[in-house]
N, CA, C and O atoms as CSV, one atom per row, in Angstrom:
chain,resi,resn,atom,element,x,y,z
A,1,UNK,N,N,-6.813,-8.311,-25.483
A,1,UNK,CA,C,-7.508,-7.092,-25.840
A,1,UNK,C,C,-7.029,-6.625,-27.211
A,1,UNK,O,O,-5.838,-6.665,-27.521
A,2,UNK,N,N,-7.950,-6.198,-27.993
A,2,UNK,CA,C,-7.664,-5.511,-29.249
A,2,UNK,C,C,-8.201,-4.105,-29.072
A,2,UNK,O,O,-9.358,-3.918,-28.696
A,3,UNK,N,N,-7.366,-3.120,-29.341
A,3,UNK,CA,C,-7.765,-1.740,-29.085
A,3,UNK,C,C,-7.401,-0.836,-30.249
A,3,UNK,O,O,-6.526,-1.143,-31.059
A,4,UNK,N,N,-8.088,0.265,-30.303
A,4,UNK,CA,C,-7.796,1.297,-31.285
A,4,UNK,C,C,-6.422,1.900,-31.006
A,4,UNK,O,O,-6.007,2.021,-29.853
A,5,UNK,N,N,-5.732,2.270,-32.062
A,5,UNK,CA,C,-4.447,2.939,-31.901
A,5,UNK,C,C,-4.611,4.459,-31.912
A,5,UNK,O,O,-3.655,5.195,-32.158
A,6,UNK,N,N,-5.811,4.909,-31.648
A,6,UNK,CA,C,-6.126,6.346,-31.640
A,6,UNK,C,C,-6.320,6.840,-30.208
A,6,UNK,O,O,-6.389,6.047,-29.269
A,7,UNK,N,N,-6.404,8.115,-30.061
A,7,UNK,CA,C,-6.629,8.849,-28.811
A,7,UNK,C,C,-5.617,8.424,-27.754
A,7,UNK,O,O,-4.449,8.205,-28.075
A,8,UNK,N,N,-6.041,8.304,-26.513
A,8,UNK,CA,C,-5.124,7.971,-25.416
A,8,UNK,C,C,-5.048,6.472,-25.151
A,8,UNK,O,O,-4.331,6.043,-24.246
A,9,UNK,N,N,-5.766,5.679,-25.916
A,9,UNK,CA,C,-5.796,4.237,-25.657
A,9,UNK,C,C,-4.420,3.568,-25.689
A,9,UNK,O,O,-4.139,2.765,-24.800
A,10,UNK,N,N,-3.555,3.848,-26.649
A,10,UNK,CA,C,-2.236,3.211,-26.623
A,10,UNK,C,C,-1.453,3.529,-25.341
A,10,UNK,O,O,-0.739,2.677,-24.811
A,11,UNK,N,N,-1.596,4.755,-24.860
A,11,UNK,CA,C,-0.909,5.150,-23.627
A,11,UNK,C,C,-1.440,4.373,-22.424
A,11,UNK,O,O,-0.668,3.954,-21.562
A,12,UNK,N,N,-2.732,4.185,-22.367
A,12,UNK,CA,C,-3.346,3.469,-21.247
A,12,UNK,C,C,-3.029,1.980,-21.322
A,12,UNK,O,O,-2.704,1.367,-20.305
A,13,UNK,N,N,-3.117,1.407,-22.481
A,13,UNK,CA,C,-2.979,-0.031,-22.653
A,13,UNK,C,C,-1.526,-0.488,-22.609
A,13,UNK,O,O,-1.235,-1.591,-22.148
A,14,UNK,N,N,-0.621,0.350,-23.084
A,14,UNK,CA,C,0.786,-0.047,-23.102
A,14,UNK,C,C,1.000,-1.246,-24.008
A,14,UNK,O,O,0.553,-1.258,-25.155
A,15,UNK,N,N,1.684,-2.252,-23.487
A,15,UNK,CA,C,1.984,-3.437,-24.299
A,15,UNK,C,C,1.042,-4.598,-23.998
A,15,UNK,O,O,1.352,-5.750,-24.302
A,16,UNK,N,N,-0.111,-4.291,-23.401
A,16,UNK,CA,C,-1.046,-5.340,-22.984
A,16,UNK,C,C,-2.175,-5.570,-23.985
A,16,UNK,O,O,-3.204,-6.144,-23.630
A,17,UNK,N,N,-2.000,-5.135,-25.217
A,17,UNK,CA,C,-3.048,-5.314,-26.229
A,17,UNK,C,C,-2.446,-5.227,-27.622
A,17,UNK,O,O,-1.328,-4.750,-27.812
A,18,UNK,N,N,-3.206,-5.692,-28.572
A,18,UNK,CA,C,-2.864,-5.465,-29.974
A,18,UNK,C,C,-3.574,-4.183,-30.392
A,18,UNK,O,O,-4.783,-4.044,-30.208
A,19,UNK,N,N,-2.822,-3.259,-30.949
A,19,UNK,CA,C,-3.394,-1.992,-31.390
A,19,UNK,C,C,-3.695,-2.059,-32.881
A,19,UNK,O,O,-2.883,-2.544,-33.668
A,20,UNK,N,N,-4.861,-1.572,-33.256
A,20,UNK,CA,C,-5.291,-1.615,-34.651
A,20,UNK,C,C,-5.848,-0.270,-35.084
A,20,UNK,O,O,-6.244,0.552,-34.257
A,21,UNK,N,N,-5.870,-0.064,-36.368
A,21,UNK,CA,C,-6.521,1.101,-36.959
A,21,UNK,C,C,-8.026,0.847,-36.904
A,21,UNK,O,O,-8.511,-0.083,-37.548
A,22,UNK,N,N,-8.774,1.649,-36.151
A,22,UNK,CA,C,-10.207,1.392,-35.997
A,22,UNK,C,C,-11.016,1.592,-37.286
A,22,UNK,O,O,-12.175,1.185,-37.366
A,23,UNK,N,N,-10.407,2.210,-38.272
A,23,UNK,CA,C,-11.099,2.451,-39.538
A,23,UNK,C,C,-10.720,1.430,-40.606
A,23,UNK,O,O,-11.159,1.528,-41.752
A,24,UNK,N,N,-9.904,0.452,-40.224
A,24,UNK,CA,C,-9.444,-0.554,-41.168
A,24,UNK,C,C,-9.933,-1.919,-40.691
A,24,UNK,O,O,-9.337,-2.524,-39.800
A,25,UNK,N,N,-11.016,-2.397,-41.286
A,25,UNK,CA,C,-11.598,-3.665,-40.824
A,25,UNK,C,C,-10.622,-4.820,-41.001
A,25,UNK,O,O,-10.674,-5.790,-40.245
A,26,UNK,N,N,-9.739,-4.734,-41.983
A,26,UNK,CA,C,-8.744,-5.780,-42.192
A,26,UNK,C,C,-7.769,-5.859,-41.025
A,26,UNK,O,O,-7.368,-6.946,-40.609
A,27,UNK,N,N,-7.397,-4.710,-40.508
A,27,UNK,CA,C,-6.504,-4.646,-39.350
A,27,UNK,C,C,-7.163,-5.295,-38.126
A,27,UNK,O,O,-6.523,-6.036,-37.381
A,28,UNK,N,N,-8.422,-5.007,-37.940
A,28,UNK,CA,C,-9.174,-5.579,-36.812
A,28,UNK,C,C,-9.301,-7.095,-36.993
A,28,UNK,O,O,-9.068,-7.855,-36.054
A,29,UNK,N,N,-9.664,-7.523,-38.181
A,29,UNK,CA,C,-9.824,-8.959,-38.463
A,29,UNK,C,C,-8.513,-9.708,-38.266
A,29,UNK,O,O,-8.496,-10.797,-37.693
A,30,UNK,N,N,-7.410,-9.121,-38.743
A,30,UNK,CA,C,-6.111,-9.777,-38.590
A,30,UNK,C,C,-5.729,-9.925,-37.122
A,30,UNK,O,O,-5.178,-10.952,-36.726
A,31,UNK,N,N,-6.012,-8.918,-36.319
A,31,UNK,CA,C,-5.714,-9.000,-34.887
A,31,UNK,C,C,-6.560,-10.088,-34.232
A,31,UNK,O,O,-6.071,-10.820,-33.370
A,32,UNK,N,N,-7.814,-10.198,-34.632
A,32,UNK,CA,C,-8.693,-11.235,-34.084
A,32,UNK,C,C,-8.165,-12.627,-34.438
A,32,UNK,O,O,-8.141,-13.523,-33.595
A,33,UNK,N,N,-7.755,-12.794,-35.656
A,33,UNK,CA,C,-7.219,-14.083,-36.104
A,33,UNK,C,C,-5.928,-14.400,-35.355
A,33,UNK,O,O,-5.721,-15.529,-34.910
A,34,UNK,N,N,-5.067,-13.399,-35.222
A,34,UNK,CA,C,-3.788,-13.599,-34.550
A,34,UNK,C,C,-3.989,-14.045,-33.099
A,34,UNK,O,O,-3.320,-14.969,-32.636
A,35,UNK,N,N,-4.902,-13.397,-32.387
A,35,UNK,CA,C,-5.172,-13.774,-30.999
A,35,UNK,C,C,-5.826,-15.150,-30.934
A,35,UNK,O,O,-5.515,-15.948,-30.049
A,36,UNK,N,N,-6.717,-15.424,-31.851
A,36,UNK,CA,C,-7.398,-16.725,-31.864
A,36,UNK,C,C,-6.422,-17.874,-32.124
A,36,UNK,O,O,-6.530,-18.936,-31.512
A,37,UNK,N,N,-5.494,-17.661,-33.011
A,37,UNK,CA,C,-4.603,-18.744,-33.436
A,37,UNK,C,C,-3.362,-18.920,-32.564
A,37,UNK,O,O,-2.706,-19.959,-32.641
A,38,UNK,N,N,-3.028,-17.934,-31.741
A,38,UNK,CA,C,-1.791,-18.017,-30.962
A,38,UNK,C,C,-2.056,-18.044,-29.459
A,38,UNK,O,O,-2.312,-17.009,-28.844
A,39,UNK,N,N,-1.992,-19.221,-28.889
A,39,UNK,CA,C,-2.155,-19.363,-27.442
A,39,UNK,C,C,-1.051,-18.607,-26.710
A,39,UNK,O,O,-1.293,-17.999,-25.668
A,40,UNK,N,N,0.151,-18.646,-27.256
A,40,UNK,CA,C,1.275,-17.938,-26.644
A,40,UNK,C,C,1.003,-16.431,-26.583
A,40,UNK,O,O,1.232,-15.800,-25.551
A,41,UNK,N,N,0.519,-15.859,-27.679
A,41,UNK,CA,C,0.192,-14.435,-27.718
A,41,UNK,C,C,-0.922,-14.112,-26.732
A,41,UNK,O,O,-0.832,-13.140,-25.983
A,42,UNK,N,N,-1.970,-14.927,-26.734
A,42,UNK,CA,C,-3.091,-14.714,-25.804
A,42,UNK,C,C,-2.600,-14.686,-24.368
A,42,UNK,O,O,-2.929,-13.770,-23.614
A,43,UNK,N,N,-1.816,-15.683,-23.986
A,43,UNK,CA,C,-1.328,-15.759,-22.607
A,43,UNK,C,C,-0.409,-14.590,-22.270
A,43,UNK,O,O,-0.449,-14.066,-21.157
A,44,UNK,N,N,0.410,-14.184,-23.223
A,44,UNK,CA,C,1.292,-13.046,-22.998
A,44,UNK,C,C,0.478,-11.775,-22.748
A,44,UNK,O,O,0.776,-11.019,-21.824
A,45,UNK,N,N,-0.548,-11.541,-23.567
A,45,UNK,CA,C,-1.380,-10.356,-23.401
A,45,UNK,C,C,-2.164,-10.394,-22.093
A,45,UNK,O,O,-2.331,-9.369,-21.433
A,46,UNK,N,N,-2.643,-11.575,-21.725
A,46,UNK,CA,C,-3.355,-11.724,-20.449
A,46,UNK,C,C,-2.435,-11.366,-19.291
A,46,UNK,O,O,-2.817,-10.603,-18.404
A,47,UNK,N,N,-1.233,-11.910,-19.298
A,47,UNK,CA,C,-0.286,-11.628,-18.217
A,47,UNK,C,C,0.109,-10.155,-18.170
A,47,UNK,O,O,0.193,-9.562,-17.095
A,48,UNK,N,N,0.347,-9.576,-19.333
A,48,UNK,CA,C,0.674,-8.144,-19.379
A,48,UNK,C,C,-0.498,-7.304,-18.887
A,48,UNK,O,O,-0.299,-6.295,-18.211
A,49,UNK,N,N,-1.707,-7.712,-19.221
A,49,UNK,CA,C,-2.896,-6.997,-18.768
A,49,UNK,C,C,-3.046,-7.039,-17.263
A,49,UNK,O,O,-3.426,-6.044,-16.645
A,50,UNK,N,N,-2.751,-8.179,-16.671
A,50,UNK,CA,C,-2.824,-8.301,-15.204
A,50,UNK,C,C,-1.825,-7.369,-14.531
A,50,UNK,O,O,-2.130,-6.758,-13.507
A,51,UNK,N,N,-0.644,-7.264,-15.102
A,51,UNK,CA,C,0.360,-6.350,-14.551
A,51,UNK,C,C,-0.082,-4.903,-14.772
A,51,UNK,O,O,-0.004,-4.074,-13.865
A,52,UNK,N,N,-0.537,-4.619,-15.965
A,52,UNK,CA,C,-0.917,-3.248,-16.340
A,52,UNK,C,C,-2.067,-2.718,-15.488
A,52,UNK,O,O,-2.075,-1.540,-15.130
A,53,UNK,N,N,-3.028,-3.564,-15.162
A,53,UNK,CA,C,-4.201,-3.101,-14.413
A,53,UNK,C,C,-3.845,-2.620,-13.016
A,53,UNK,O,O,-4.587,-1.840,-12.419
A,54,UNK,N,N,-2.719,-3.077,-12.493
A,54,UNK,CA,C,-2.291,-2.646,-11.166
A,54,UNK,C,C,-1.886,-1.171,-11.144
A,54,UNK,O,O,-1.790,-0.565,-10.077
A,55,UNK,N,N,-1.652,-0.603,-12.315
A,55,UNK,CA,C,-1.291,0.808,-12.401
A,55,UNK,C,C,-2.486,1.728,-12.198
A,55,UNK,O,O,-2.317,2.932,-12.001
A,56,UNK,N,N,-3.689,1.172,-12.246
A,56,UNK,CA,C,-4.899,1.983,-12.224
A,56,UNK,C,C,-5.818,1.559,-11.083
A,56,UNK,O,O,-6.071,0.371,-10.880
A,57,UNK,N,N,-6.310,2.543,-10.347
A,57,UNK,CA,C,-7.317,2.290,-9.317
A,57,UNK,C,C,-8.008,3.617,-9.007
A,57,UNK,O,O,-7.488,4.687,-9.325
A,58,UNK,N,N,-9.158,3.537,-8.397
A,58,UNK,CA,C,-9.855,4.763,-8.015
A,58,UNK,C,C,-9.054,5.504,-6.952
A,58,UNK,O,O,-9.036,6.734,-6.932
A,59,UNK,N,N,-8.389,4.755,-6.064
A,59,UNK,CA,C,-7.584,5.396,-5.022
A,59,UNK,C,C,-6.432,6.189,-5.641
A,59,UNK,O,O,-6.207,7.342,-5.272
A,60,UNK,N,N,-5.708,5.586,-6.568
A,60,UNK,CA,C,-4.608,6.286,-7.228
A,60,UNK,C,C,-5.119,7.505,-7.992
A,60,UNK,O,O,-4.492,8.565,-7.978
A,61,UNK,N,N,-6.249,7.347,-8.649
A,61,UNK,CA,C,-6.827,8.455,-9.401
A,61,UNK,C,C,-7.197,9.604,-8.480
A,61,UNK,O,O,-6.936,10.765,-8.794
A,62,UNK,N,N,-7.808,9.282,-7.337
A,62,UNK,CA,C,-8.222,10.341,-6.408
A,62,UNK,C,C,-7.003,11.065,-5.831
A,62,UNK,O,O,-7.046,12.280,-5.637
A,63,UNK,N,N,-5.921,10.338,-5.555
A,63,UNK,CA,C,-4.702,10.963,-5.044
A,63,UNK,C,C,-4.111,11.909,-6.088
A,63,UNK,O,O,-3.723,13.032,-5.764
A,64,UNK,N,N,-4.042,11.457,-7.335
A,64,UNK,CA,C,-3.527,12.317,-8.406
A,64,UNK,C,C,-4.396,13.562,-8.585
A,64,UNK,O,O,-3.880,14.663,-8.776
A,65,UNK,N,N,-5.708,13.384,-8.523
A,65,UNK,CA,C,-6.616,14.521,-8.664
A,65,UNK,C,C,-6.428,15.494,-7.508
A,65,UNK,O,O,-6.348,16.704,-7.721
A,66,UNK,N,N,-6.358,14.973,-6.285
A,66,UNK,CA,C,-6.195,15.859,-5.126
A,66,UNK,C,C,-4.871,16.603,-5.209
A,66,UNK,O,O,-4.814,17.795,-4.904
A,67,UNK,N,N,-3.815,15.925,-5.614
A,67,UNK,CA,C,-2.515,16.604,-5.761
A,67,UNK,C,C,-2.577,17.724,-6.789
A,67,UNK,O,O,-1.968,18.777,-6.600
A,68,UNK,N,N,-3.306,17.504,-7.868
A,68,UNK,CA,C,-3.457,18.537,-8.889
A,68,UNK,C,C,-4.245,19.728,-8.360
A,68,UNK,O,O,-3.902,20.879,-8.625
A,69,UNK,N,N,-5.291,19.444,-7.618
A,69,UNK,CA,C,-6.098,20.527,-7.019
A,69,UNK,C,C,-5.266,21.301,-6.017
A,69,UNK,O,O,-5.318,22.530,-5.986
A,70,UNK,N,N,-4.503,20.601,-5.201
A,70,UNK,CA,C,-3.679,21.255,-4.175
A,70,UNK,C,C,-2.676,22.209,-4.788
A,70,UNK,O,O,-2.387,23.255,-4.208
A,71,UNK,N,N,-2.139,21.869,-5.949
A,71,UNK,CA,C,-1.170,22.746,-6.615
A,71,UNK,C,C,-1.799,24.060,-7.058
A,71,UNK,O,O,-1.112,25.071,-7.198
A,72,UNK,N,N,-3.108,24.036,-7.277
A,72,UNK,CA,C,-3.801,25.232,-7.750
A,72,UNK,C,C,-4.237,26.155,-6.600
A,72,UNK,O,O,-4.613,27.306,-6.825
A,73,UNK,N,N,-4.183,25.646,-5.403
A,73,UNK,CA,C,-4.651,26.444,-4.247
A,73,UNK,C,C,-3.618,27.415,-3.762
A,73,UNK,O,O,-3.863,28.150,-2.805
């Protein structure tokens, strides 16, 4: 994954992506080349992504939302 280094994306993605300046086409191009040319990097990001995705689910989100609502009651 190549992602913007803006907004909340770095927090969500963690170390499972290359972060780039979305307004700098050179930064985006360099990340694309780096991922294309490095099998080791690609595999590392894939593995990190598989681990990272386990942190997110609709069930976890609903529990967090319900806990937040309960605190307000």
